[in-house]
N, C-alpha and C positions, 0 to 999 in steps of 0.2 A: 376342434373348435370351429364354429361357424364364422362367416365373414364379418358379421357385426362384432363378435367378440374380438376377433383379430384387429379390426379397425379401431375399436375402443382401446385395446391394449397399446397399439402403436401411437395413437393420438395422445392417450394418457401418459405414456412413457415419454413422448416428445415434450409434452407440457411440463412434466416433472423435471426433465433434463434442462429445458430452457429456464425454468424457474430457479433451479439450482445454480445454473451458470450465472444468471443475472444477480441472484442473491449473493453468491460468492464474490462476484466482481464488485458489487456495491460495498460489501464488507471490506474488501481490499482497498477500495478507494477511500473509505472512511479512515482506515488505518494509516494510509500513506498518501492520500490524494493530494494534499497541499504540498507535501515534500516532492511528489512526482511532478506537480505543475512547476515548482521551482526548478527542478532538475531539467525539465523541458525548456524552461525559460533561460537558464543560466549556462547550460552546457551544450548548446547547439550552435556555437559560434561559426562552425563550418559544417558542410553537408556530411562529412565522414563522422564527426562527433554526433551529428543528428541521427545517423544510422545506428550507432552504438546505443544512444539514449533510447531510440525507438524500440530496439530489441529488448533492452532492460525493462523499460516501462511496461511494454506489452507482456513480457514474461511475468512481471509482478502483478499486473492488473488482470491477467488471463483473458484479455479481450483486445484484439486489434481495433475493433470498432471504437472502444472507449478511447484508446490512444489517438486514433485518427480524428475522432470528433473533438477531443481536447486540443489537438494540434490545429485543427481548422478554427477553433475558438480563439486560440492564441494568435493565429494569423489575422483573423477578423479584428481582434483587439489591438493589433499592431505590435505585439510582443515578439513576433517571429517573422522572418522574411520568407518568401516563397521557396528559395533554394534550401533554406534550413528545414522547412516543412516537408519538402520532397524527400530529404534524407531521413527524417523521422518516419514518414509513411513507408518508405522502403524497409526500414528497420522493423517497423511494426509487422510487416508481412512475414518476416523471419521469426519474430517473437511469438506470433500466434501459433507457431508449430509446437510450442511447449505444451499447450493444452492437448493436442493430438497425442503427444508422447505420454502424457499423464493417463489419458484414456486407454492408451495401448497397454498400460500396466494392469494386469488382471487383479483388481482388488474389489470386484463387485460383491464378493461374499461378505465383505466388511462394511458394506454401504449402511446397513441399519445401525450397527454400533457407532459408526461415525456420526450418523444423524443424532443418535442419543447424546453423544458428547457435546455436539453443537447445541442441542436443545437444553442440556444441563447448564451450559454457560449462559445461554440466553435468558433462562427463567430463574436461575438461582443466584445470579450475580448482578448487583446494581452498578458495578464499575463499568464505565463506558468502554474501556479497552477490552475487558473480558467479553462484553456482549458483542463487540465488533469481531473479535476472534471467533466467538460462538457462531456469528452469522457466516463467517468464511467456512468454518468446519461443517456447519449444517448444509450450506450450499454445495460443498464438496461431496458430502454424502448423498444429497439429493440428486446430484449430477449422475452418480453411478447407479443409484436406484432407478432413475429414469432410463439409463442405458439398459439395465436388466429387463425392465418391463418392455421397452421398445424392441429389444432383441427377441423376446418371446413373440412379439407381434409380427416380426418380419421373418421368423424362422420358416413358417410354412411356404414362403415365397420361393424357396429353393426347388419345390416340387410343382410350382405353378407354371403351366405351359405358356401362358400369356407373358408372364414376367421373364421366363427363360427366352422367349422369342425376342423380347425387348432388349435383354442383355446381349444377345447375339447381334441385334441390329446396332447396338452401341459399339460392339467390338468391330463390326464391319464399317461403321460410319462414326468415327470418333467425334465429329462435330455435333452429332445428336446427343452424345453423352455430355459434351460441354454445355449445350443448351439446357438439358435437363438439370445439370448441377447448378447452373446459374439461376434458373427459374426457381428451384427449390430454396436456394439460399436467399433470394429476394423475398420469397414467400414467408420464410420463418425469421428473416432479418438476423441470421446468425450463421456464419460459415462454420463455426465450431460445431453447431448442432448438425449441420449438413454433413460435415466430415465424420462426426460421431455416428450418424446413421450409416454412412458408407462403410465405416469400420465394422459395424454390426452385420451389414449385408455380406461383406466379404468374409466375416468370421463364420457365418452360418452356411457359407457356400452358395448363397443366392446370386452372387455376381462374380465374374471372373476378373483377374487382374487387368486384362486387356480392356474390359468394359469399365472398370472402376477408375482407372487413371484419368480418362477424359472427363468423367464426372467430377473428379477432384480438381481439375483445372477450371472447370465451370464454377465450382464453389468459390474459388479465388476471385473470379470475375464478379460473381453475384454479391460478394461482400462489399463491393465498392458503392452499392446503392445507398448504404447508410451515410457515407461521406457526402454523396450527392445531395441527399435529403437535408443533411446538416448545413449545407452551403446555400440552400434556398433562402433568399432574402439577406444573405450575408454580403460582405464586401467583395470587390472584384478579385482581390488577392485570395480570399477564402474559396471563391468559385474555382480559381485557377488551381489551388491546392487539391480540391476534390477531383478536378478533371485529370490532374497528374496521377492521382491514385488509379483512376479508371484506365488511363493509357498505359501505365506501368504494368498493371495486371494483364491487360489485353496483349501487350507485346510479349510478355512472358508466356502466355498461353499459346500464342501463334508460334513462337520459337520452339516450344516443347512439342507442339503438335507436328511440326515439321520433323522433329527428331524423336517421334513417338516410339518407333520400333526399337532403336538402340536404348532409349530410356527405359522402356518396359523390360528389355533384356537385362539391363543393369540392375533394376529392382528385383527381378527374379533371381539373379545371381546372389544379391545381398540377402534376400529372404532365405535362400537355400544354404548359403555359407554360414550364416549366423543362426539358423534354425529359428527365425522370428515367428512369433505368433501373428495371426492374420491382422488384428488391429494394429500391432506395432509395424507391420509392413506398410500399411497405409500411412502411418505417422512418419515413417522413414521417407516414403515417397513424397509426402508433403514437405518435409524438411529439406530434402535434396533439391526438389523443384524450386522452393523459395530462396534457398541459399544460392543456387545456380543463377536464378533470375536476378538476384541482387548483384552478384559478381559481374554479370554481363552488363547490367545497366547503370551501376553506380558511377561509372566514369562519365556518363552522359547526363548527369543531373542538370548541368547548365543548358544542354541542348533541349532537354525536356521542359525546363523552365521557359526557354525561348518559344517552344512550340505552343505551350498552353497560353502564353502571353499573346501570341498571334491569334490563336483560336478564340480567346476571350479578350477582345480589345477593350480599351477604356482606361481612364486614369484612376489609379487606386486612391481611395479616400481614407486610408488607414491613419490613425493617430500614432505618432511615435511615442511609446511609453518610456523609452530608455533615456537616461540623462545624457546630455551632450557635452556639458562643460565641466564635469567633476573629475578633473585630472588629479589622481592621488599623489603624483610626484611633487605637486606644489605644496602639499601639506607640510612636508619636511623642509623643503628648500625656501619657500616663501609663503608663510601663512596668510599674509595680507592679500597676495594674489589669489590664494585658494578661497578667501572670503569673497573676492570679486567673482570667481567662478561660481560659487554657491549662489551669489546674488543673481547672476545671469540665469541660473536654473530656476530660482524662485520666481523670476519674472515669466519664464515659460510656464511654470505651474499656475501662476496667476492668470495668464492669458487663457489657459485651458479652463479655468474656473469661469472666466467671462464668456468663453465660447459655449461652455456647457449650459450656463444659465440662459444664453441666447437660444439654444436648441430647445430647452424646456419651455421657454416662452412660445416658441412655434408649436410645441406639442400641446400646450394649453389651448391655443387658438384653433389648430387644424386637426388634432387627434391622429396624426400620421405616425405609424410605427417607426419610420426611418429616423424621425427626430428623437424619439425615445432611445433608439439603439445608439444614435450618435452621442446623446447625452450620457448614456451608460459608458461608452468608450472614454469620454472625457473624464468621468468620475473615476474609472479604473486607472487612467493615466495619472490623475492627481494622487491617488492612493500610492501608486508605485513610486512617483517622484517624491512624495512625502517620506517614504521609507529610505530612498537613496540619499536625499538631501540631508535628512536627519542623521543618518549614519556618517555622512561626510562631515557634517558640522561637529559631531561627537569626536571625530578624529582630530579636527582642528582644535577643539577645546583642550587637548593634551599639550598643545604648543604654548609657548610664552607669547602673549598678545599685549599690545599697548592698550591703554584705557579706551582710546577711540575705537580700536578694532574689537575690543571686548564688548563695547556697546553694539557695534554692528553685528557681532556674532549673536548676541542675545536677541537683537531685533529680528534677525533672519529666522532664528528658532521660533519666535512668537508669530511671525508672519506665515511661516509654513503651517503652523497649527491653525491659524485663522483661515487660510486658503483651503486646507483639508476639510475644515468644518463647513465652509461654503459649499464644497462638493457634496458633503453629506446632506445639506439642506436642499440643494436643488434636486438631489436624488429622491429625497422625501416627497418633494412636490410632484415629481414624475410618477412616483408610486401612487400618490393621491389621484392623479389623473387616470392612471391605470384602473384604480378602484372605481372611479366614476364611470369609465367606459364599460368595465365588466358588469357593473350593476345597473347600467342604463340610467344613471342619475342625471337629471336635467337641471342645469344651473340657469337662473333667469338672466335675461339680457342685461338688466341693470347690474347684476353681480358680475357678469363677464366684463362690462365696461369698467367697473371698479377694479377688477383684477388686472386688466390690461394697463390701467393707469399706474397701479402700484408696482407691477413688474417692470414697467418702463422706467419708473423712478429708481427702483432698486438696481436695475442694470446700469443706469447712468451713474449712480453712486459708486458702484463697483468699478466702472471704467475710470472714473475720476481718481479713485484710490490707487488703482494700478498705475495711472499716468503720473500721479504724484510720487509714487515709489520709484518709477523708472527714471523720471527727470528731476527728482528732488524739487518738485514744484510746490511751493508753499500755498499759492492761491488755489491750486487743485485740491490740496489737502484740506484747506479751510472750507472749500465748497463741499467737500465730502461730509464734513461735520454738519454743515447746515442741512444738506439733503437727508442725512441720517435722522436728524431731528424731525424733518418733515415726514419721513417714513414712519416714525413713532406716532406722530399726530394722525397720520393717515390710517394707521392700523386701528387706533382707538375709534376714529370716525367710522371706518368701514364695519367695525364690530357693532356699533350702535345702529347703523343702517341695516345690518343683517338682522338684528333683533326686531326692528320695525317691519321688515319684510316677513319675518316669521309670524309676527303678531297679526299682520294683514292677510296671511295665507298666500302670499306671493312667492314663497320659497319653502321647500320641503325641509324636514329635519335632516335627512341624509345630505342634501345639497348644502345645507348650512354647516354641517360638520366639516365637509370637504373644504368649503370656502374659508372657514375660520382657520383650519389647519394650514392652508396654503399661505394666507396672509401672515400667520405666525412665523412660518419658515422664511418668508420674505423679510420680515422684520429682523430675524436673527442674521440673515445675510447682510442686512444693513449694519448691524452691530459689528460684525467681523470686518466689514469694509472700513468702518471708521477706525477700528483698531489699527489697520494697516496705515491709514492716513495719519493717525496720531503718532505712530512710530516715526514718520517723516518729520512731523513738527518737532518732536522731542530730539530729533537727531541734530537739529540746527543749533 
């Protein structure tokens, strides 16, 4: 084969491999993504549990990148602390070795039948579950097909003098191998693909074990670039989590390079003793390295958290998504106190709604992404508190309540629903502004002034409703009713003004649609605000 054919086979095989890996990982995420997110959220109360969850989630998703990015997202949203995240990231490094072991099993001869089974499920079943499993199976088969094609492309390298000289250089200078491994992983954005290629090179005899191991360590360093990219523009805590991933892998590589000779000897003994196939030898090396790195560093999670906090200074602006007041022990012992706890949590949820609408107001005026991201965090926190408070109130409903407490219980249920809907509406407004920015839709200055006036009135109405609920203030509740009526009149007035601008050619159709949808959502926020205020009036 000539050079062009070899290059095409290698690149094509790599492409099929990456597609199969991504397609399989996406299918696994569809099958269990929400449950895995809940697993990460609920069972990472301490770093050791985080390590275990990181191993499990990465093993199931077949992608340490997916786990790491998901973890950074949870840190950014406030669901997870930095120490918890470091534990998960350490576990993800061990979990990713599962893919290398799978590749080490020689089933390349069955790649095409596996692809057929996946295709059959994808094309002949309408059931979503079946198609998701079909996607996983198809991706699994494509992964091995890509390996086969890639292996044929790299096979002639074993007799290539230039490549042989390069492997000798890597054997003599392990740091060169680390740099090459890291660079290739950064290039393809997948340590699994880089390790898969390394397995094929070692399998065809194109690279020695002495040269392969430093490349393997470099692959581990290169995979951290995805976490770094995911943290760009994120919160301070998310940036710290990404940096901890880099430091963890760098420290592991440095330690193992110092002990490279005994480590290489150990792997050679294991390979010979168990008569391992070449790809499995690389998989074992990867597994031993990551497990050893985890065992060495897991006791220093607190130290690592302190280091990254010093390296990335600044006050975190994360929003606490977790309930603070819902003590389950009060449900059995003192339901009335439990209702008070729930009320305190509802007030936190209401404050998040107010802050979220405030951020959306800034986003309408300034079009700055940080305001949209902040509003998204508030909306996610509202949704989480909605779930936790509703579950808590459901448990209280099983207890015997007085007539007064029964009314409070019902009022809290209704208020939680209203606040959750307010979150949905300000999220709708944010998405409308996103659409405006993406499509470069210009809103007239007169329309901007009208929007500013209505947003201010809506925000003030919501603030009064929350104040009335918190302080049982009847005057604030009545003021909310009056302001909501004014919001309704303002919406009708602004719709008429919009039609006049359209008729006069002062406003485009696209801008008009966005404008009308925004004021409609504001009017609905006013409705939910007055519902909260009326609950206070009816309580008296």
